[in-house]
C-alpha positions as CSV (number, residue, x, y, z in Angstrom):
1,M,-12.9,7.8,20.8
2,L,-14.1,7.9,17.4
3,R,-14.5,11.8,17.6
4,K,-11.2,12.3,18.7
5,V,-9.7,10.1,15.9
6,L,-11.5,12.1,13.4
7,Y,-10.4,15.7,14.7
8,G,-7.0,14.2,14.5
9,I,-7.3,13.7,11.2
10,G,-8.5,17.2,10.6
11,L,-6.2,19.1,12.5
12,V,-3.5,17.0,10.6
13,C,-4.5,18.3,7.3
14,L,-4.8,22.0,8.6
15,T,-1.3,22.0,10.2
16,V,1.0,21.0,7.5
17,P,2.9,22.9,5.5
18,A,1.5,24.7,2.7
19,T,4.2,24.4,0.1
20,A,3.7,23.2,-3.3
21,Q,5.7,20.0,-4.0
22,V,6.4,17.4,-7.0
23,T,5.6,14.1,-5.4
24,G,7.2,11.7,-7.7
25,G,10.8,11.6,-8.9
26,Q,12.8,13.4,-6.1
27,R,13.2,10.5,-3.7
28,A,15.4,7.3,-4.3
29,M,13.4,3.6,-3.8
30,E,10.5,5.1,-5.2
31,F,9.5,1.1,-5.6
32,L,8.4,0.7,-2.5
33,R,5.4,3.0,-3.1
34,L,3.9,0.6,-5.6
35,P,0.8,-1.2,-4.6
36,N,2.3,-5.1,-3.5
37,S,-0.7,-6.8,-4.3
38,P,-3.6,-6.9,-6.9
39,H,-6.2,-6.0,-3.9
40,I,-4.3,-2.9,-3.3
41,S,-3.9,-2.0,-6.7
42,A,-7.9,-2.7,-6.9
43,L,-8.1,-0.1,-3.8
44,G,-6.3,2.9,-5.0
45,G,-2.6,1.5,-4.8
46,I,-2.7,2.3,-1.2
47,N,-5.1,1.4,1.9
48,V,-4.2,1.3,5.5
49,S,-7.6,0.6,7.1
50,N,-9.1,-2.7,5.4
51,P,-9.6,-5.3,8.1
52,D,-10.8,-8.0,5.5
53,K,-9.0,-11.2,5.6
54,D,-5.8,-10.8,3.3
55,I,-2.7,-11.1,4.4
56,T,-1.0,-8.8,1.5
57,L,-3.2,-6.1,3.2
58,A,-0.3,-6.3,6.0
59,L,2.7,-5.0,4.4
60,Q,0.6,-1.6,3.6
61,N,0.2,-1.2,7.5
62,P,1.8,-3.5,9.7
63,S,-0.7,-3.4,12.6
64,L,-3.4,-5.0,10.7
65,M,-1.3,-8.2,10.9
66,R,-3.0,-10.3,13.3
67,P,-3.5,-13.6,14.7
68,G,-6.4,-13.9,12.0
69,L,-3.8,-14.2,9.2
70,H,-1.5,-16.6,10.5
71,N,0.3,-19.1,8.5
72,N,-1.3,-17.3,5.3
73,L,1.3,-16.5,2.2
74,G,0.4,-14.0,-0.6
75,L,2.3,-14.5,-3.9
76,N,1.8,-12.4,-7.1
77,Y,4.1,-11.6,-10.1
78,N,3.3,-9.9,-12.9
79,I,4.3,-7.8,-16.2
80,Y,3.8,-4.0,-15.5
81,Y,4.5,-1.4,-17.9
82,S,7.3,-1.9,-20.9
83,G,8.2,-5.5,-19.7
84,I,9.2,-4.7,-16.3
85,S,8.5,-7.5,-14.3
86,I,7.1,-7.6,-10.2
87,A,7.4,-9.9,-8.1
88,N,5.2,-10.1,-4.4
89,L,5.5,-12.2,-1.3
90,Q,4.0,-11.9,2.1
91,Y,3.5,-13.9,5.1
92,G,2.2,-14.4,8.1
93,Y,2.8,-16.5,11.6
94,H,1.3,-15.8,15.0
95,I,3.7,-17.1,18.1
96,P,0.7,-17.5,21.0
97,K,3.3,-17.8,23.9
98,I,4.5,-14.2,23.2
99,E,1.4,-12.9,22.1
100,T,2.9,-11.5,19.0
101,S,2.0,-11.4,15.0
102,F,4.9,-11.7,12.8
103,L,5.2,-10.7,9.0
104,L,7.7,-11.1,5.9
105,G,7.1,-9.1,3.1
106,V,9.7,-9.4,-0.4
107,Q,9.1,-7.1,-3.5
108,Y,11.2,-7.8,-6.2
109,L,11.4,-5.2,-9.2
110,N,13.5,-6.6,-12.7
111,Y,14.0,-3.8,-15.4
112,G,15.3,-6.2,-18.0
113,N,18.5,-5.8,-19.4
114,F,19.9,-2.1,-21.3
115,T,22.5,-1.5,-24.0
116,R,25.7,-0.2,-22.4
117,T,26.7,2.9,-24.2
118,D,29.8,5.4,-24.3
119,N,29.6,8.8,-24.7
120,L,29.7,8.5,-28.3
121,G,27.2,5.9,-29.1
122,N,29.7,3.2,-29.0
123,Q,27.8,-0.4,-27.5
124,L,29.8,-1.9,-25.1
125,G,27.9,-4.6,-24.0
126,E,24.8,-4.5,-21.3
127,F,23.6,-4.2,-17.9
128,R,21.0,-5.1,-15.8
129,A,18.8,-2.7,-13.5
130,N,16.2,-3.9,-10.7
131,D,15.2,-3.5,-7.1
132,Y,14.0,-5.1,-3.9
133,A,13.0,-4.8,-0.2
134,I,12.6,-7.4,2.6
135,T,10.7,-6.4,5.0
136,I,10.4,-7.9,8.5
137,G,7.3,-6.8,11.1
138,A,5.4,-7.5,14.2
139,S,2.5,-6.3,16.1
140,R,0.4,-6.5,18.9
141,Q,-2.8,-6.3,20.7
142,Y,-3.5,-3.4,22.9
143,L,-6.6,-3.5,24.9
144,D,-10.0,-4.8,23.2
145,K,-10.0,-2.3,20.1
146,W,-6.5,-1.6,19.1
147,R,-3.3,-3.1,17.6
148,Y,0.2,-1.5,17.2
149,G,3.1,-2.7,14.8
150,A,6.2,-1.8,13.4
151,S,8.3,-3.2,10.1
152,L,12.0,-2.7,9.2
153,K,13.0,-2.9,5.4
154,Y,16.0,-3.4,3.7
155,A,15.9,-1.9,0.4
156,Q,18.3,-2.3,-2.5
157,S,18.7,-0.2,-6.0
158,T,21.1,-1.9,-8.8
159,L,21.2,0.8,-12.1
160,Y,24.2,0.6,-14.4
161,D,26.5,-0.4,-12.2
162,K,25.6,1.3,-8.9
163,N,24.4,-0.2,-6.3
164,A,22.3,1.5,-3.2
165,Y,21.3,0.6,-0.1
166,A,18.7,1.9,2.8
167,A,17.2,0.9,6.0
168,L,14.0,2.2,6.4
169,A,10.9,1.7,9.0
170,D,7.0,1.9,9.3
171,V,4.9,2.5,12.2
172,G,1.2,1.8,12.5
173,I,-1.9,2.0,14.5
174,T,-5.6,0.3,13.9
175,Y,-8.7,1.0,16.2
176,M,-11.3,-1.8,15.1
177,D,-14.5,-1.0,16.4
178,T,-16.5,-3.9,15.8
179,A,-19.8,-3.2,17.1
180,S,-20.1,0.4,15.0
181,L,-18.3,-1.7,12.2
182,V,-15.7,0.9,11.9
183,T,-11.6,0.9,11.0
184,I,-9.0,3.3,11.7
185,G,-5.6,2.9,10.2
186,A,-2.7,5.4,10.3
187,V,1.0,4.7,9.7
188,A,4.1,6.7,9.1
189,K,6.0,4.8,6.4
190,N,9.4,4.7,4.8
191,M,10.9,6.4,7.3
192,G,14.9,5.8,7.0
193,V,18.4,6.7,5.9
194,M,20.3,5.7,3.0
195,L,23.1,3.2,3.9
196,K,25.2,3.4,0.7
197,K,24.6,6.3,-2.1
198,Y,24.3,5.9,-5.5
199,N,27.2,8.8,-5.9
200,P,29.2,8.5,-2.9
201,N,30.1,12.7,-3.4
202,N,26.2,13.6,-3.7
203,P,24.1,14.2,-0.6
204,A,22.1,11.2,0.3
205,E,18.7,11.3,-1.0
206,P,15.7,11.1,0.5
207,M,13.7,8.5,1.2
208,P,10.0,8.1,-0.3
209,F,8.4,9.1,3.6
210,D,4.5,9.2,3.3
211,L,1.9,9.4,6.3
212,Q,-1.5,8.0,5.8
213,I,-4.3,7.3,7.7
214,G,-7.3,5.4,6.6
215,I,-11.2,4.8,7.5
216,T,-13.3,2.2,6.3
217,K,-16.8,1.6,7.4
218,R,-18.8,-1.8,7.1
219,F,-22.7,-1.8,7.1
220,Q,-24.5,-4.3,9.3
221,Y,-27.4,-5.3,6.8
222,V,-25.9,-4.4,3.4
223,P,-22.9,-6.3,2.1
224,L,-20.6,-2.8,1.4
225,R,-17.4,-1.2,2.5
226,L,-16.9,2.2,1.9
227,I,-13.1,3.1,2.6
228,A,-11.5,6.4,2.5
229,T,-7.1,7.1,2.4
230,L,-5.5,9.6,2.6
231,H,-1.9,10.1,1.8
232,H,0.8,12.6,1.8
233,L,-0.6,14.4,5.0
234,Y,3.0,15.6,5.6
235,E,2.7,18.3,3.2
236,W,-0.8,20.1,2.3
237,D,0.1,21.4,-1.5
238,I,1.1,18.7,-3.8
239,R,-0.9,19.7,-7.0
240,Y,1.4,19.9,-9.8
241,D,1.0,23.5,-11.4
242,N,1.9,22.9,-15.2
243,P,2.4,26.2,-17.0
244,T,0.4,24.6,-20.3
245,D,-2.6,24.8,-18.2
246,R,-3.0,28.5,-18.2
247,E,-5.3,30.0,-20.5
248,N,-4.6,33.1,-22.2
249,N,-7.6,35.2,-21.6
250,N,-6.4,38.6,-23.5
251,L,-6.6,40.2,-26.9
252,F,-2.9,40.0,-27.3
253,G,-2.5,35.8,-26.4
254,N,-1.0,36.5,-22.7
255,T,-2.2,35.6,-19.4
256,D,-4.1,38.5,-17.6
257,T,-2.3,38.8,-14.3
258,S,-4.7,41.4,-12.9
259,K,-7.0,38.7,-12.5
260,K,-6.6,37.4,-8.8
261,P,-5.2,33.7,-9.4
262,K,-7.1,30.3,-8.2
263,T,-6.3,28.6,-5.0
264,Y,-7.6,25.2,-6.1
265,F,-8.2,24.4,-2.9
266,T,-10.7,21.8,-3.7
267,D,-8.7,20.4,-6.0
268,K,-5.4,20.5,-3.4
269,L,-7.8,18.7,-0.8
270,F,-8.8,16.0,-2.9
271,R,-5.5,15.1,-4.0
272,H,-4.9,13.9,-1.1
273,F,-8.0,11.3,-0.9
274,I,-8.4,8.0,-2.5
275,F,-12.1,6.5,-2.3
276,G,-13.0,3.4,-2.7
277,A,-15.4,0.4,-2.2
278,E,-15.9,-3.3,-1.9
279,I,-19.2,-5.5,-2.4
280,L,-19.3,-9.1,-1.2
281,I,-21.5,-11.4,-3.2
282,G,-22.7,-14.1,-1.5
283,K,-19.5,-15.7,0.6
284,R,-17.1,-16.3,-1.5
285,I,-16.9,-13.2,-4.3
286,L,-15.5,-9.6,-3.6
287,L,-15.9,-6.7,-6.0
288,S,-13.8,-3.9,-5.7
289,A,-13.7,-0.4,-6.9
290,S,-11.9,2.9,-6.2
291,Y,-10.4,6.4,-7.9
292,S,-7.7,8.4,-7.0
293,H,-7.9,12.3,-7.8
294,L,-3.9,12.5,-7.7
295,R,-3.5,10.0,-10.0
296,R,-6.4,11.4,-12.7
297,T,-5.4,14.8,-12.5
298,E,-1.8,14.0,-13.1
299,L,-2.1,11.6,-16.0
300,V,-5.1,12.4,-17.8
301,I,-4.9,13.8,-21.1
302,K,-7.9,16.4,-21.3
303,D,-9.1,15.4,-24.9
304,K,-9.5,12.0,-23.8
305,T,-9.9,11.5,-20.2
306,G,-10.9,7.8,-20.3
307,L,-10.8,5.9,-16.8
308,A,-7.4,7.5,-15.6
309,G,-7.4,7.1,-11.8
310,F,-10.2,4.5,-11.2
311,A,-9.5,0.7,-10.7
312,F,-11.1,-2.3,-10.3
313,G,-10.9,-5.8,-9.3
314,V,-12.2,-8.9,-7.8
315,G,-11.4,-11.7,-5.2
316,V,-12.7,-15.0,-5.0
317,D,-12.4,-16.9,-1.5
318,L,-12.3,-20.6,-1.6
319,N,-11.5,-20.9,2.0
320,K,-8.1,-22.8,1.4
321,F,-6.8,-20.0,-0.8
322,Q,-8.0,-16.6,-2.3
323,V,-7.1,-15.1,-6.1
324,H,-7.3,-11.8,-6.7
325,Y,-7.4,-9.8,-10.0
326,A,-7.4,-5.9,-10.3
327,R,-7.2,-3.6,-13.4
328,S,-5.9,0.1,-12.8
329,H,-6.3,2.5,-15.7
330,Y,-3.3,4.8,-15.1
331,H,-3.4,6.5,-18.4
332,I,-5.4,5.8,-21.8
333,A,-2.3,4.3,-23.0
334,G,-3.2,0.9,-21.3
335,A,-4.5,-0.7,-18.0
336,Y,-2.1,-2.4,-15.7
337,N,-3.5,-6.1,-15.1
338,E,-2.6,-8.1,-12.0
339,I,-3.5,-11.3,-10.7
340,G,-2.5,-12.9,-7.6
341,I,-2.8,-15.6,-5.0
342,N,-3.2,-16.1,-1.3
343,F,-2.6,-19.5,0.3
344,A,-4.4,-20.7,3.9
345,L,-0.7,-23.0,4.8
346,N,-2.4,-24.1,8.2
347,K,-5.6,-25.5,6.3
348,L,-3.5,-26.5,3.1
349,V,-0.5,-28.8,4.5
350,G,0.3,-30.4,7.5
351,I,3.7,-31.3,8.9
352,G,2.7,-33.6,11.8
353,K,3.9,-34.1,15.6
354,L,6.7,-30.5,14.8
355,G,3.4,-28.6,13.4
356,N,1.8,-29.0,16.8
357,K,4.8,-27.6,18.5
358,I,5.0,-24.9,16.9
359,H,1.1,-24.6,16.0
360,W,1.3,-24.5,12.6
361,S,-2.1,-25.7,11.8
362,D,-3.8,-23.4,14.6
363,T,-6.2,-21.1,13.1
364,Y,-7.6,-18.2,15.2
365,P,-10.6,-15.5,15.6
366,D,-10.1,-12.6,13.2
367,W,-10.4,-8.9,14.6
368,E,-11.4,-10.2,18.3
369,F,-9.7,-10.0,21.6
370,Y,-7.8,-13.1,22.0
371,T,-5.6,-14.7,24.7
372,I,-4.5,-17.9,25.6
373,P,-3.5,-18.9,29.0
374,T,0.0,-19.6,29.5
375,G,1.1,-23.2,28.4
376,S,-2.0,-24.0,26.6
377,V,-2.6,-25.2,23.0
378,P,-5.2,-23.2,21.1
379,A,-7.6,-25.7,19.2
380,D,-9.5,-24.3,16.0
381,V,-11.1,-21.3,17.6
382,S,-12.0,-19.6,14.8
383,G,-15.6,-20.9,14.9
384,N,-15.5,-22.4,11.1
């Protein structure tokens, strides 16, 4: 089965159109591409196959939502570049009667206040700009090793006095082989349409669609997890052909067109990859690191490369809640620092008899096939 999945990944990479595109600034609702937690940022901004018990990962791939994340809440609020504030919320709940796990996600970006002027520069007051999205998803088990899930999104963007709305969907699958400790995830993200355009006289803007596949391998006797994530699989050439990168190579200072142009095959290939690794120290501390070739090649300065494209993070698991910190190096101008907290509400707060009826305090095994007879109430079967 694993061989067939890997073959399919290679087939997708070889059959996508070979046309060069600029990856950013071409679509509306681009904020949906931003990582939704420090843990995601530490893994390069995208991760669709990490089986770690972190509710924020489920917003990357709805099929990663599962019973083991029941009643988990993730929160983070950070200051992005130029004072932009970002807030994210993720919440998961499992309903055993219908054997379905549900996900709620909220993303919010506040760009602050701007001065309103006319075409002569006269100040006419201020205006605000912000984006937000609400996500509702669900996932279920299929056979012993598969989960499938989907989520619906409502996204709104406000700029100047214009509002734009969009409806989008994510569809994902996850293959988890507990024997070989391999997890494979695939997701089609941000499929949708504009419900209201910024300008009704213009054509509808395309959505930030992406097709992503990830593979995670954990080792049995080493507390190490290696991750490879492929993105932009719907197009082959996402390399930006920067004219300033062309070198003069003849006596008169012009580009010699007689030479065969470079194909940049290796560069084009690795721009689709994000490589990550996680090391568990003891039972409580998780160290993460990643490298994004696309981010480095597009944002690095040749004379001062720095750590552009690299990201690092640390997570501390205190049983009832987790704390994650990440430092992402986009550019030599400065790194982006994030911090977030995940809460296990079923372990922190009880709500009495009502909680028993709605399975508030129940815990479930993580990444194990779980079924429950109709009409029974599960106890703590997590093994903790």
